[in-house]
N, C-alpha and C positions, 0 to 999 in steps of 0.2 A: 379300195380293195387291193391287197397285195397281188403282185403278178406271179408269185410262187406260193407253194404250200407253206403254211405256218402252223406249228403245233402250239395250241393254246395251253395255258397252265393246267386246265382241267384234264387234258389228255396226255400231258407230259409224264414220262417215266424215267426212272434211273437217274443218270447223270444230268439230263436236262431238267428234271423235276428238282433236283438238288440245287442246280444253278439258279433256276427261277426262284426257289425259296430264299437263297442267299440275296438275290437282288431285291426281293420284296422286303426282307429284313433290313437291308442296308439303305434302300431308297424309298421305301414306303409302298411301292407298287412296281409293276412291270411296265416298261416302255415298249412301244411298238418297234423302236429301233433295235431292241434286243430280241424280241420274239421273231423278227424277220430272219434272224440267224439260227433259228431253232433246229434246222436240219444239220447244223454243224456246231454242236454245243461248245467245243473248245474255243471257237472263235469268239463266242460271247464273253468268255473269261478273259481272253487276250484283249478284246476290245475294251472291256471295263477297266482292265489294268492300265492300258494306255491312256484312257480317258482320265482316270484318277491321277495318274502321274503328271499328265500335261496340264490338267485344269486345276488340280488341288495340291500338287506337289510343291515342295519348297522352291521358290523362284524369286528373282528380283522384281518380277512383274507382280502387280497387285491383282487380286482376284477379279475385281471389276474390269480391269484392262483385258484379261483373258476372255471374259464373257462378252465384252464390247467387241473384240475382234471376232469372236464366234458369230455374233450377230451380223457384223459387216460381211464376213465371208458368206454366210448363209443367205443374206439378202442379195449379194452379187450373183449367187448361184440360183436365185429364185427358189430356195428350199424353205417353203413356208413352215414345214414341220420343225426344222432346227431353229428358224427365226423365232417361232412361237416359244419353244422350250427355253431358249437361251435369252430371249428378251425378258421372260419371267425371272430367270436367274439373275440377270443384270439389274432388274428393278429391285431386287432384294438389297442391292448395294446402293443404287442411285435413289431409290424411293421417289421416283418422278416418272410416271408413265408417259407423260408428254415428251420428256427428254428422250426416253427410249424410243418412242414412235418417231421422233425426228431423226434419231440415229438410223433407224430402219429406212426412212424415206430418203434422207441425204445427209450423211454425217458432215459434209462440208459446210452446211449451213448451221451446224450446231456449235454454239460457243463452248469451247473446252480448251484445256491446256494444250499447248503446242505438241507436247509429247504424245498425248492421246490422239490428236488430229493426225500426226504422222504415223502412229501405229495403225490407225484406221486406213490411211492411204496405203501403207504397206500391205495390209490385209486385202484390200480391194485389188491392188495391182498384181500381187502374187497370185490371186485367184483368177483374175481375168487374163493375165499374160505373164506366166511365171518367168519368162526370159526378157521382161521389159527393160528398155534402155533407161539408164539413170538409177538403177538399183543401188549401186555403190554410193552415189550421192545421197540418196535417201537414207541409207544406213549410216553414212557419215553425219548427217543432220541429227539423227537420233543419238549417235555417240556424243555429239557436241552438247546435247541436252543432258548428258550424264548416263545414258543407257550403256550398260556393259555388253561385252560380247555374249555373255551368258544370257542376258535379257533378250538380246537379238535372236539367239538360238531358240529360247523359249517362245518368243513371239512367232518365229517361223514354224515351230512345232505345233502351236495352236492353229495357225493358218493351215498347215498341211493336214492336221487331224480333221478339221472341219470340212476341208475339201474331200477327204476320204469318206467321212460320214455322210455328207451331202450326196455323194454319188451312190452310196448304198440306198439311202432313202429315196432319191429320185429314180434311180435305176430299177428298183424293185417295187415301187409303188407303195411305200410306207405312208399310211394315212395318220393324221393326227388322232389321238385317242378321243373317245367320246366326251371326256371331261375337259377337252381343250388342252391337255397336257399339263394340267395344274396339279399341285399337291405333292410334288416330289421333294424329297429331302435333299437340299443342296448344301 
């Protein structure tokens, strides 16, 4: 149960009703992470705009890498809501639920490309200790593997975005939808 008032679709009016309608049309249904912002409708629009640019915009990072980092950040923050949603999105790319479960449990034990392993490490370290020692060395390792500065910027944006959203979800008591968060258009 959320810790603040949430206006459901059935009671929404005006701008909020229009925003909800646009989300349903674009995503197939409303997510609790959006309805938690119902008392300030313009933030829902800004939130979705940032989400779409960070997760779906043109980037040297692949879509699965962005979802992979989203899951690692959310797991590090113990945000089961975001883990669930983005594990499902990641599985659309990996098509291997056991591999996704292993990523959630401990990405270090998951056999994957060194680039992906280091992106997961960056996601976890920036989440748990944004000022961690060795950041420049880690970024240099990623550069040696061919990641551009733009890719590193985009990775950091994904990591920062999910820390932002995890705090909304955890701070305001957003619960997973009754259907388990499935069925969204990714």
